[in-house]
C-alpha positions as a Python dict, from the first residue, in 0.01 Angstrom:
ca = {
    (1, 'M'): (0, 0, 0),
    (2, 'I'): (332, -179, 47),
    (3, 'Y'): (656, 21, 25),
    (4, 'E'): (981, -152, -71),
    (5, 'T'): (1234, -38, 188),
    (6, 'I'): (1550, -141, 365),
    (7, 'V'): (1490, -243, 726),
    (8, 'T'): (1786, -219, 958),
    (9, 'T'): (1807, -377, 1301),
    (10, 'A'): (2075, -452, 1556),
    (11, 'D'): (2118, -735, 1801),
    (12, 'R'): (2176, -679, 2172),
    (13, 'D'): (2549, -637, 2106),
    (14, 'G'): (2488, -370, 1842),
    (15, 'R'): (2570, -584, 1538),
    (16, 'A'): (2379, -446, 1240),
    (17, 'H'): (2155, -645, 1008),
    (18, 'I'): (2028, -506, 677),
    (19, 'A'): (1731, -655, 490),
    (20, 'P'): (1511, -544, 199),
    (21, 'M'): (1150, -567, 314),
    (22, 'G'): (805, -453, 210),
    (23, 'V'): (645, -235, 478),
    (24, 'R'): (287, -114, 524),
    (25, 'F'): (197, 199, 720),
    (26, 'E'): (-136, 212, 902),
    (27, 'D'): (-255, 473, 1155),
    (28, 'G'): (92, 568, 1278),
    (29, 'F'): (220, 210, 1279),
    (30, 'A'): (456, 26, 1048),
    (31, 'I'): (364, -335, 976),
    (32, 'L'): (651, -577, 918),
    (33, 'A'): (595, -943, 832),
    (34, 'P'): (928, -1128, 800),
    (35, 'F'): (934, -1495, 705),
    (36, 'R'): (1094, -1735, 955),
    (37, 'P'): (1383, -1786, 1004),
    (38, 'S'): (1463, -1415, 1022),
    (39, 'T'): (1748, -1220, 1177),
    (40, 'T'): (1528, -910, 1152),
    (41, 'L'): (1260, -1084, 1359),
    (42, 'D'): (1515, -1205, 1616),
    (43, 'N'): (1662, -857, 1651),
    (44, 'V'): (1324, -686, 1685),
    (45, 'I'): (1222, -931, 1957),
    (46, 'A'): (1554, -872, 2136),
    (47, 'T'): (1561, -490, 2116),
    (48, 'K'): (1194, -401, 2049),
    (49, 'S'): (1311, -172, 1769),
    (50, 'A'): (1391, -139, 1399),
    (51, 'V'): (1449, 132, 1140),
    (52, 'V'): (1288, 171, 799),
    (53, 'N'): (1526, 329, 547),
    (54, 'F'): (1405, 499, 230),
    (55, 'C'): (1690, 488, -19),
    (56, 'T'): (1735, 505, -394),
    (57, 'D'): (2073, 327, -398),
    (58, 'V'): (1930, 5, -534),
    (59, 'R'): (2265, -169, -490),
    (60, 'V'): (2156, -223, -129),
    (61, 'F'): (1852, -424, -242),
    (62, 'A'): (2047, -620, -503),
    (63, 'G'): (2353, -671, -284),
    (64, 'C'): (2150, -815, 3),
    (65, 'V'): (1933, -1056, -199),
    (66, 'S'): (2223, -1172, -419),
    (67, 'G'): (2458, -1211, -123),
    (68, 'L'): (2725, -1020, -315),
    (69, 'A'): (2725, -704, -98),
    (70, 'R'): (2566, -718, 246),
    (71, 'D'): (2782, -483, 456),
    (72, 'W'): (2656, -130, 396),
    (73, 'P'): (2766, 153, 628),
    (74, 'T'): (2532, 218, 920),
    (75, 'V'): (2515, 471, 1202),
    (76, 'V'): (2343, 454, 1539),
    (77, 'A'): (1975, 547, 1532),
    (78, 'T'): (1863, 865, 1708),
    (79, 'T'): (1603, 736, 1956),
    (80, 'V'): (1589, 355, 1946),
    (81, 'P'): (1854, 87, 2013),
    (82, 'S'): (1913, 16, 1645),
    (83, 'V'): (2099, 145, 1341),
    (84, 'R'): (2011, 318, 1016),
    (85, 'L'): (2185, 325, 681),
    (86, 'A'): (2449, 596, 670),
    (87, 'D'): (2346, 685, 314),
    (88, 'T'): (1967, 704, 304),
    (89, 'L'): (1730, 975, 189),
    (90, 'A'): (1519, 942, 504),
    (91, 'H'): (1450, 701, 784),
    (92, 'T'): (1176, 618, 1034),
    (93, 'E'): (1259, 468, 1372),
    (94, 'L'): (1021, 206, 1508),
    (95, 'R'): (936, 64, 1849),
    (96, 'L'): (758, -271, 1881),
    (97, 'H'): (395, -230, 1988),
    (98, 'D'): (270, -586, 1948),
    (99, 'L'): (359, -914, 1784),
    (100, 'H'): (111, -1153, 1624),
    (101, 'D'): (308, -1477, 1625),
    (102, 'D'): (292, -1731, 1346),
    (103, 'D'): (502, -2036, 1262),
    (104, 'T'): (572, -1907, 910),
    (105, 'R'): (531, -1530, 903),
    (106, 'P'): (477, -1333, 1225),
    (107, 'T'): (336, -981, 1203),
    (108, 'L'): (512, -700, 1388),
    (109, 'R'): (307, -388, 1455),
    (110, 'M'): (555, -113, 1527),
    (111, 'E'): (500, 244, 1641),
    (112, 'C'): (671, 515, 1435),
    (113, 'V'): (855, 714, 1702),
    (114, 'H'): (1103, 929, 1506),
    (115, 'R'): (1155, 1045, 1148),
    (116, 'E'): (1442, 1225, 978),
    (117, 'T'): (1510, 1342, 624),
    (118, 'H'): (1872, 1348, 509),
    (119, 'A'): (1865, 1427, 137),
    (120, 'P'): (1614, 1534, -128),
    (121, 'F'): (1436, 1280, -347),
    (122, 'A'): (1557, 1347, -702),
    (123, 'G'): (1267, 1175, -878),
    (124, 'F'): (1160, 839, -1015),
    (125, 'N'): (1394, 629, -1227),
    (126, 'R'): (1275, 326, -1423),
    (127, 'A'): (1605, 140, -1382),
    (128, 'Q'): (1587, 174, -1005),
    (129, 'A'): (1235, 30, -1011),
    (130, 'A'): (1357, -250, -1239),
    (131, 'V'): (1634, -343, -996),
    (132, 'V'): (1389, -352, -705),
    (133, 'E'): (1158, -580, -908),
    (134, 'G'): (1459, -790, -1005),
    (135, 'A'): (1560, -820, -640),
    (136, 'I'): (1212, -947, -552),
    (137, 'L'): (1241, -1195, -840),
    (138, 'V'): (1577, -1321, -712),
    (139, 'S'): (1432, -1367, -363),
    (140, 'R'): (1176, -1606, -519),
    (141, 'L'): (1398, -1808, -753),
    (142, 'F'): (1325, -2131, -564),
    (143, 'M'): (954, -2104, -649),
    (144, 'L'): (957, -1977, -1008),
    (145, 'P'): (1007, -2170, -1334),
    (146, 'D'): (1296, -2068, -1560),
    (147, 'D'): (1072, -1937, -1839),
    (148, 'K'): (897, -1700, -1596),
    (149, 'I'): (1232, -1572, -1470),
    (150, 'D'): (1362, -1525, -1825),
    (151, 'S'): (1055, -1333, -1942),
    (152, 'E'): (1062, -1104, -1637),
    (153, 'V'): (1435, -1037, -1675),
    (154, 'A'): (1394, -960, -2045),
    (155, 'Y'): (1122, -706, -1971),
    (156, 'L'): (1312, -541, -1686),
    (157, 'Q'): (1626, -528, -1901),
    (158, 'I'): (1455, -268, -2122),
    (159, 'A'): (1443, -16, -1836),
    (160, 'I'): (1802, -95, -1742),
    (161, 'D'): (1924, -40, -2098),
    (162, 'K'): (1733, 285, -2140),
    (163, 'T'): (1764, 461, -1804),
    (164, 'A'): (2030, 304, -1577),
    (165, 'G'): (2329, 481, -1432),
    (166, 'D'): (2645, 311, -1306),
    (167, 'M'): (2493, 209, -970),
    (168, 'E'): (2187, 53, -1131),
    (169, 'R'): (2398, -138, -1385),
    (170, 'E'): (2618, -273, -1106),
    (171, 'A'): (2313, -380, -904),
    (172, 'W'): (2157, -544, -1210),
    (173, 'Q'): (2473, -747, -1276),
    (174, 'W'): (2463, -878, -918),
    (175, 'L'): (2107, -997, -975),
    (176, 'L'): (2198, -1169, -1302),
    (177, 'Q'): (2489, -1341, -1126),
    (178, 'A'): (2253, -1461, -853),
    (179, 'I'): (2019, -1611, -1114),
    (180, 'E'): (2305, -1791, -1287),
    (181, 'R'): (2438, -1918, -954),
    (182, 'H'): (2094, -2052, -862),
    (183, 'R'): (2064, -2232, -1193),
    (184, 'A'): (2410, -2386, -1161),
    (185, 'Q'): (2324, -2511, -811),
    (186, 'S'): (1989, -2645, -935),
    (187, 'R'): (2166, -2849, -1201),
    (188, 'L'): (2384, -3004, -930),
    (189, 'D'): (2095, -3047, -684),
    (190, 'P'): (1755, -3092, -853),
    (191, 'S'): (1577, -3048, -516),
    (192, 'L'): (1643, -2673, -552),
    (193, 'S'): (1423, -2660, -863),
    (194, 'T'): (1065, -2534, -870),
    (195, 'G'): (801, -2770, -738),
    (196, 'T'): (1025, -2964, -501),
    (197, 'T'): (1021, -2958, -124),
    (198, 'R'): (1265, -2717, 40),
}
């Protein structure tokens, strides 16, 4: 099972980096597999640590992938040289156990060394799930045809219209802006379109 989370890391100087990332948990280890180039990968190699944040503020997902809001408040982690989101329901601190290197997508096997819960989970919300799916869609715009994007957005829009609160609507608008920006850039530079070399 892959969980959609926010992974926070810090470089050797303590500068925070925030990235949405799918994470697997196996036998007390968290498995991260960032694509190169990756600030998350660089920071984990430098500090041997990372933090997995479990949050329902989907603006973090949408803000990071759209590029419209990347600087979310962080605080120093409890046991590892990293940071966590200041506003997260829970977090798990990780220490690098081993790295399987790869030119495209290395695999980081990380030991779960500390967990904290900060707030209760209020329940599932369809709009939050729609924003997370939309964020994944936006991260893959370069490889998807327009009709696929449009059909996915139309379906996800149903959950937004029916169940979203203010935060989810804001996040959704950021994703729609990112799609429009990508299309405008593709019209100016056809090499950004699906099926071309990047």
